[in-house]
PyMOL Python script that loads the backbone (N, CA, C, O; Angstrom):
from pymol import cmd

cmd.read_pdbstr("""\
ATOM      1  N   UNK A   1      16.979  -9.116 -33.951  1.00  0.00           N
ATOM      2  CA  UNK A   1      16.351  -8.170 -33.053  1.00  0.00           C
ATOM      3  C   UNK A   1      16.041  -6.894 -33.831  1.00  0.00           C
ATOM      4  O   UNK A   1      16.721  -6.551 -34.798  1.00  0.00           O
ATOM      5  N   UNK A   2      15.011  -6.213 -33.388  1.00  0.00           N
ATOM      6  CA  UNK A   2      14.521  -5.060 -34.124  1.00  0.00           C
ATOM      7  C   UNK A   2      14.510  -3.828 -33.228  1.00  0.00           C
ATOM      8  O   UNK A   2      14.285  -3.934 -32.022  1.00  0.00           O
ATOM      9  N   UNK A   3      14.748  -2.679 -33.807  1.00  0.00           N
ATOM     10  CA  UNK A   3      14.627  -1.400 -33.117  1.00  0.00           C
ATOM     11  C   UNK A   3      13.259  -0.818 -33.457  1.00  0.00           C
ATOM     12  O   UNK A   3      12.849  -0.825 -34.617  1.00  0.00           O
ATOM     13  N   UNK A   4      12.561  -0.319 -32.457  1.00  0.00           N
ATOM     14  CA  UNK A   4      11.231   0.258 -32.639  1.00  0.00           C
ATOM     15  C   UNK A   4      11.278   1.755 -32.350  1.00  0.00           C
ATOM     16  O   UNK A   4      12.229   2.248 -31.743  1.00  0.00           O
ATOM     17  N   UNK A   5      10.254   2.467 -32.784  1.00  0.00           N
ATOM     18  CA  UNK A   5      10.120   3.892 -32.500  1.00  0.00           C
ATOM     19  C   UNK A   5       8.995   4.063 -31.491  1.00  0.00           C
ATOM     20  O   UNK A   5       7.869   3.628 -31.732  1.00  0.00           O
ATOM     21  N   UNK A   6       9.294   4.689 -30.372  1.00  0.00           N
ATOM     22  CA  UNK A   6       8.298   4.946 -29.330  1.00  0.00           C
ATOM     23  C   UNK A   6       7.324   6.019 -29.824  1.00  0.00           C
ATOM     24  O   UNK A   6       7.756   7.110 -30.196  1.00  0.00           O
ATOM     25  N   UNK A   7       6.015   5.729 -29.835  1.00  0.00           N
ATOM     26  CA  UNK A   7       5.055   6.745 -30.272  1.00  0.00           C
ATOM     27  C   UNK A   7       4.912   7.900 -29.288  1.00  0.00           C
ATOM     28  O   UNK A   7       4.367   8.946 -29.641  1.00  0.00           O
ATOM     29  N   UNK A   8       5.387   7.728 -28.072  1.00  0.00           N
ATOM     30  CA  UNK A   8       5.290   8.798 -27.075  1.00  0.00           C
ATOM     31  C   UNK A   8       6.287   9.906 -27.288  1.00  0.00           C
ATOM     32  O   UNK A   8       5.945  11.084 -27.187  1.00  0.00           O
ATOM     33  N   UNK A   9       7.553   9.529 -27.591  1.00  0.00           N
ATOM     34  CA  UNK A   9       8.602  10.547 -27.707  1.00  0.00           C
ATOM     35  C   UNK A   9       9.272  10.567 -29.080  1.00  0.00           C
ATOM     36  O   UNK A   9       9.998  11.508 -29.400  1.00  0.00           O
ATOM     37  N   UNK A  10       9.037   9.545 -29.884  1.00  0.00           N
ATOM     38  CA  UNK A  10       9.667   9.474 -31.193  1.00  0.00           C
ATOM     39  C   UNK A  10      11.084   8.923 -31.151  1.00  0.00           C
ATOM     40  O   UNK A  10      11.740   8.808 -32.187  1.00  0.00           O
ATOM     41  N   UNK A  11      11.561   8.579 -29.951  1.00  0.00           N
ATOM     42  CA  UNK A  11      12.904   8.016 -29.804  1.00  0.00           C
ATOM     43  C   UNK A  11      12.910   6.522 -30.080  1.00  0.00           C
ATOM     44  O   UNK A  11      11.859   5.896 -30.213  1.00  0.00           O
ATOM     45  N   UNK A  12      14.097   5.968 -30.164  1.00  0.00           N
ATOM     46  CA  UNK A  12      14.241   4.552 -30.468  1.00  0.00           C
ATOM     47  C   UNK A  12      14.163   3.691 -29.221  1.00  0.00           C
ATOM     48  O   UNK A  12      14.680   4.052 -28.163  1.00  0.00           O
ATOM     49  N   UNK A  13      13.510   2.552 -29.362  1.00  0.00           N
ATOM     50  CA  UNK A  13      13.507   1.502 -28.351  1.00  0.00           C
ATOM     51  C   UNK A  13      14.418   0.418 -28.917  1.00  0.00           C
ATOM     52  O   UNK A  13      14.011  -0.365 -29.776  1.00  0.00           O
ATOM     53  N   UNK A  14      15.640   0.383 -28.430  1.00  0.00           N
ATOM     54  CA  UNK A  14      16.648  -0.532 -28.980  1.00  0.00           C
ATOM     55  C   UNK A  14      16.551  -1.904 -28.318  1.00  0.00           C
ATOM     56  O   UNK A  14      16.052  -2.014 -27.198  1.00  0.00           O
ATOM     57  N   UNK A  15      17.018  -2.941 -28.989  1.00  0.00           N
ATOM     58  CA  UNK A  15      16.989  -4.284 -28.407  1.00  0.00           C
ATOM     59  C   UNK A  15      17.688  -4.311 -27.049  1.00  0.00           C
ATOM     60  O   UNK A  15      18.751  -3.718 -26.867  1.00  0.00           O
ATOM     61  N   UNK A  16      17.070  -5.007 -26.110  1.00  0.00           N
ATOM     62  CA  UNK A  16      17.620  -5.118 -24.773  1.00  0.00           C
ATOM     63  C   UNK A  16      17.109  -4.071 -23.801  1.00  0.00           C
ATOM     64  O   UNK A  16      17.370  -4.160 -22.601  1.00  0.00           O
ATOM     65  N   UNK A  17      16.374  -3.068 -24.309  1.00  0.00           N
ATOM     66  CA  UNK A  17      15.811  -2.028 -23.458  1.00  0.00           C
ATOM     67  C   UNK A  17      14.468  -2.503 -22.904  1.00  0.00           C
ATOM     68  O   UNK A  17      13.609  -2.967 -23.655  1.00  0.00           O
ATOM     69  N   UNK A  18      14.292  -2.386 -21.588  1.00  0.00           N
ATOM     70  CA  UNK A  18      12.994  -2.717 -21.001  1.00  0.00           C
ATOM     71  C   UNK A  18      11.960  -1.718 -21.513  1.00  0.00           C
ATOM     72  O   UNK A  18      12.197  -0.510 -21.511  1.00  0.00           O
ATOM     73  N   UNK A  19      10.815  -2.232 -21.950  1.00  0.00           N
ATOM     74  CA  UNK A  19       9.775  -1.364 -22.491  1.00  0.00           C
ATOM     75  C   UNK A  19       8.431  -2.079 -22.417  1.00  0.00           C
ATOM     76  O   UNK A  19       8.353  -3.233 -21.996  1.00  0.00           O
ATOM     77  N   UNK A  20       7.377  -1.382 -22.829  1.00  0.00           N
ATOM     78  CA  UNK A  20       6.026  -1.934 -22.841  1.00  0.00           C
ATOM     79  C   UNK A  20       5.570  -2.127 -24.273  1.00  0.00           C
ATOM     80  O   UNK A  20       5.897  -1.330 -25.152  1.00  0.00           O
ATOM     81  N   UNK A  21       4.816  -3.184 -24.503  1.00  0.00           N
ATOM     82  CA  UNK A  21       4.191  -3.413 -25.805  1.00  0.00           C
ATOM     83  C   UNK A  21       2.690  -3.286 -25.586  1.00  0.00           C
ATOM     84  O   UNK A  21       2.102  -4.032 -24.802  1.00  0.00           O
ATOM     85  N   UNK A  22       2.076  -2.338 -26.283  1.00  0.00           N
ATOM     86  CA  UNK A  22       0.677  -1.979 -26.060  1.00  0.00           C
ATOM     87  C   UNK A  22      -0.127  -2.254 -27.327  1.00  0.00           C
ATOM     88  O   UNK A  22       0.314  -1.957 -28.438  1.00  0.00           O
ATOM     89  N   UNK A  23      -1.322  -2.831 -27.137  1.00  0.00           N
ATOM     90  CA  UNK A  23      -2.234  -3.012 -28.256  1.00  0.00           C
ATOM     91  C   UNK A  23      -3.665  -2.975 -27.759  1.00  0.00           C
ATOM     92  O   UNK A  23      -3.930  -3.187 -26.575  1.00  0.00           O
ATOM     93  N   UNK A  24      -4.586  -2.703 -28.671  1.00  0.00           N
ATOM     94  CA  UNK A  24      -6.013  -2.671 -28.346  1.00  0.00           C
ATOM     95  C   UNK A  24      -6.507  -4.096 -28.137  1.00  0.00           C
ATOM     96  O   UNK A  24      -5.956  -5.044 -28.697  1.00  0.00           O
ATOM     97  N   UNK A  25      -7.520  -4.232 -27.350  1.00  0.00           N
ATOM     98  CA  UNK A  25      -8.156  -5.536 -27.174  1.00  0.00           C
ATOM     99  C   UNK A  25      -9.638  -5.458 -27.529  1.00  0.00           C
ATOM    100  O   UNK A  25     -10.399  -6.387 -27.258  1.00  0.00           O
ATOM    101  N   UNK A  26     -10.038  -4.351 -28.133  1.00  0.00           N
ATOM    102  CA  UNK A  26     -11.468  -4.148 -28.403  1.00  0.00           C
ATOM    103  C   UNK A  26     -11.736  -3.580 -29.794  1.00  0.00           C
ATOM    104  O   UNK A  26     -12.794  -2.999 -30.035  1.00  0.00           O
ATOM    105  N   UNK A  27     -10.782  -3.747 -30.709  1.00  0.00           N
ATOM    106  CA  UNK A  27     -10.962  -3.198 -32.052  1.00  0.00           C
ATOM    107  C   UNK A  27     -12.034  -3.935 -32.826  1.00  0.00           C
ATOM    108  O   UNK A  27     -12.283  -5.114 -32.578  1.00  0.00           O
ATOM    109  N   UNK A  28     -12.664  -3.256 -33.752  1.00  0.00           N
ATOM    110  CA  UNK A  28     -13.753  -3.851 -34.535  1.00  0.00           C
ATOM    111  C   UNK A  28     -13.248  -4.790 -35.628  1.00  0.00           C
ATOM    112  O   UNK A  28     -14.037  -5.544 -36.196  1.00  0.00           O
ATOM    113  N   UNK A  29     -11.966  -4.760 -35.929  1.00  0.00           N
ATOM    114  CA  UNK A  29     -11.424  -5.611 -36.989  1.00  0.00           C
ATOM    115  C   UNK A  29     -10.913  -6.953 -36.483  1.00  0.00           C
ATOM    116  O   UNK A  29     -10.440  -7.768 -37.275  1.00  0.00           O
ATOM    117  N   UNK A  30     -10.999  -7.196 -35.185  1.00  0.00           N
ATOM    118  CA  UNK A  30     -10.627  -8.489 -34.635  1.00  0.00           C
ATOM    119  C   UNK A  30      -9.259  -8.506 -33.974  1.00  0.00           C
ATOM    120  O   UNK A  30      -8.485  -7.551 -34.046  1.00  0.00           O
ATOM    121  N   UNK A  31      -8.996  -9.632 -33.327  1.00  0.00           N
ATOM    122  CA  UNK A  31      -7.775  -9.781 -32.549  1.00  0.00           C
ATOM    123  C   UNK A  31      -6.507  -9.682 -33.389  1.00  0.00           C
ATOM    124  O   UNK A  31      -5.527  -9.074 -32.957  1.00  0.00           O
ATOM    125  N   UNK A  32      -6.511 -10.270 -34.580  1.00  0.00           N
ATOM    126  CA  UNK A  32      -5.301 -10.253 -35.421  1.00  0.00           C
ATOM    127  C   UNK A  32      -4.931  -8.821 -35.811  1.00  0.00           C
ATOM    128  O   UNK A  32      -3.754  -8.460 -35.798  1.00  0.00           O
ATOM    129  N   UNK A  33      -5.917  -8.016 -36.152  1.00  0.00           N
ATOM    130  CA  UNK A  33      -5.653  -6.616 -36.514  1.00  0.00           C
ATOM    131  C   UNK A  33      -5.172  -5.828 -35.297  1.00  0.00           C
ATOM    132  O   UNK A  33      -4.279  -4.988 -35.404  1.00  0.00           O
ATOM    133  N   UNK A  34      -5.774  -6.108 -34.136  1.00  0.00           N
ATOM    134  CA  UNK A  34      -5.336  -5.424 -32.909  1.00  0.00           C
ATOM    135  C   UNK A  34      -3.884  -5.751 -32.610  1.00  0.00           C
ATOM    136  O   UNK A  34      -3.099  -4.859 -32.287  1.00  0.00           O
ATOM    137  N   UNK A  35      -3.522  -7.013 -32.712  1.00  0.00           N
ATOM    138  CA  UNK A  35      -2.156  -7.427 -32.433  1.00  0.00           C
ATOM    139  C   UNK A  35      -1.176  -6.834 -33.449  1.00  0.00           C
ATOM    140  O   UNK A  35      -0.064  -6.450 -33.086  1.00  0.00           O
ATOM    141  N   UNK A  36      -1.578  -6.760 -34.699  1.00  0.00           N
ATOM    142  CA  UNK A  36      -0.714  -6.175 -35.733  1.00  0.00           C
ATOM    143  C   UNK A  36      -0.488  -4.682 -35.489  1.00  0.00           C
ATOM    144  O   UNK A  36       0.512  -4.123 -35.940  1.00  0.00           O
ATOM    145  N   UNK A  37      -1.416  -4.034 -34.775  1.00  0.00           N
ATOM    146  CA  UNK A  37      -1.303  -2.609 -34.494  1.00  0.00           C
ATOM    147  C   UNK A  37      -0.571  -2.300 -33.206  1.00  0.00           C
ATOM    148  O   UNK A  37      -0.604  -1.162 -32.738  1.00  0.00           O
ATOM    149  N   UNK A  38       0.091  -3.289 -32.622  1.00  0.00           N
ATOM    150  CA  UNK A  38       0.786  -3.056 -31.346  1.00  0.00           C
ATOM    151  C   UNK A  38       1.931  -2.068 -31.524  1.00  0.00           C
ATOM    152  O   UNK A  38       2.525  -1.957 -32.596  1.00  0.00           O
ATOM    153  N   UNK A  39       2.221  -1.354 -30.443  1.00  0.00           N
ATOM    154  CA  UNK A  39       3.289  -0.355 -30.441  1.00  0.00           C
ATOM    155  C   UNK A  39       4.190  -0.576 -29.247  1.00  0.00           C
ATOM    156  O   UNK A  39       3.744  -1.044 -28.199  1.00  0.00           O
ATOM    157  N   UNK A  40       5.441  -0.243 -29.402  1.00  0.00           N
ATOM    158  CA  UNK A  40       6.456  -0.405 -28.364  1.00  0.00           C
ATOM    159  C   UNK A  40       6.751   0.961 -27.758  1.00  0.00           C
ATOM    160  O   UNK A  40       7.185   1.878 -28.456  1.00  0.00           O
ATOM    161  N   UNK A  41       6.510   1.091 -26.447  1.00  0.00           N
ATOM    162  CA  UNK A  41       6.658   2.352 -25.721  1.00  0.00           C
ATOM    163  C   UNK A  41       7.760   2.245 -24.685  1.00  0.00           C
ATOM    164  O   UNK A  41       7.925   1.198 -24.059  1.00  0.00           O
ATOM    165  N   UNK A  42       8.525   3.329 -24.496  1.00  0.00           N
ATOM    166  CA  UNK A  42       9.382   3.417 -23.314  1.00  0.00           C
ATOM    167  C   UNK A  42       8.450   3.420 -22.099  1.00  0.00           C
ATOM    168  O   UNK A  42       7.368   4.004 -22.153  1.00  0.00           O
ATOM    169  N   UNK A  43       8.857   2.785 -21.024  1.00  0.00           N
ATOM    170  CA  UNK A  43       8.019   2.729 -19.823  1.00  0.00           C
ATOM    171  C   UNK A  43       7.668   4.130 -19.331  1.00  0.00           C
ATOM    172  O   UNK A  43       6.521   4.387 -18.965  1.00  0.00           O
ATOM    173  N   UNK A  44       8.635   5.030 -19.318  1.00  0.00           N
ATOM    174  CA  UNK A  44       8.393   6.404 -18.855  1.00  0.00           C
ATOM    175  C   UNK A  44       7.374   7.120 -19.744  1.00  0.00           C
ATOM    176  O   UNK A  44       6.478   7.802 -19.246  1.00  0.00           O
ATOM    177  N   UNK A  45       7.514   6.962 -21.038  1.00  0.00           N
ATOM    178  CA  UNK A  45       6.603   7.648 -21.972  1.00  0.00           C
ATOM    179  C   UNK A  45       5.159   7.183 -21.770  1.00  0.00           C
ATOM    180  O   UNK A  45       4.230   7.988 -21.835  1.00  0.00           O
ATOM    181  N   UNK A  46       4.973   5.883 -21.524  1.00  0.00           N
ATOM    182  CA  UNK A  46       3.615   5.372 -21.315  1.00  0.00           C
ATOM    183  C   UNK A  46       3.024   5.949 -20.028  1.00  0.00           C
ATOM    184  O   UNK A  46       1.829   6.239 -19.973  1.00  0.00           O
ATOM    185  N   UNK A  47       3.848   6.118 -18.997  1.00  0.00           N
ATOM    186  CA  UNK A  47       3.350   6.659 -17.722  1.00  0.00           C
ATOM    187  C   UNK A  47       2.886   8.097 -17.860  1.00  0.00           C
ATOM    188  O   UNK A  47       1.917   8.490 -17.211  1.00  0.00           O
ATOM    189  N   UNK A  48       3.547   8.888 -18.683  1.00  0.00           N
ATOM    190  CA  UNK A  48       3.177  10.301 -18.809  1.00  0.00           C
ATOM    191  C   UNK A  48       2.192  10.546 -19.943  1.00  0.00           C
ATOM    192  O   UNK A  48       1.704  11.665 -20.100  1.00  0.00           O
ATOM    193  N   UNK A  49       1.893   9.530 -20.730  1.00  0.00           N
ATOM    194  CA  UNK A  49       0.972   9.672 -21.856  1.00  0.00           C
ATOM    195  C   UNK A  49      -0.417   9.910 -21.418  1.00  0.00           C
ATOM    196  O   UNK A  49      -1.311  10.052 -22.252  1.00  0.00           O
TER     197      UNK A  49
END
""", "prot")
cmd.dss("prot")
cmd.show_as("cartoon", "prot")
cmd.util.cbc("prot")
cmd.orient("prot")
């Protein structure tokens, strides 16, 4: 399991924490690049972003 850094607050998203995984679906470099650019957000941080 991996710990991620939330781009909204800079805090850690630790394993087992409910969170959102966000990625683009319209990037010019294709689906693989969009998926590789996904970010893990705390649910609260995404709501206020």
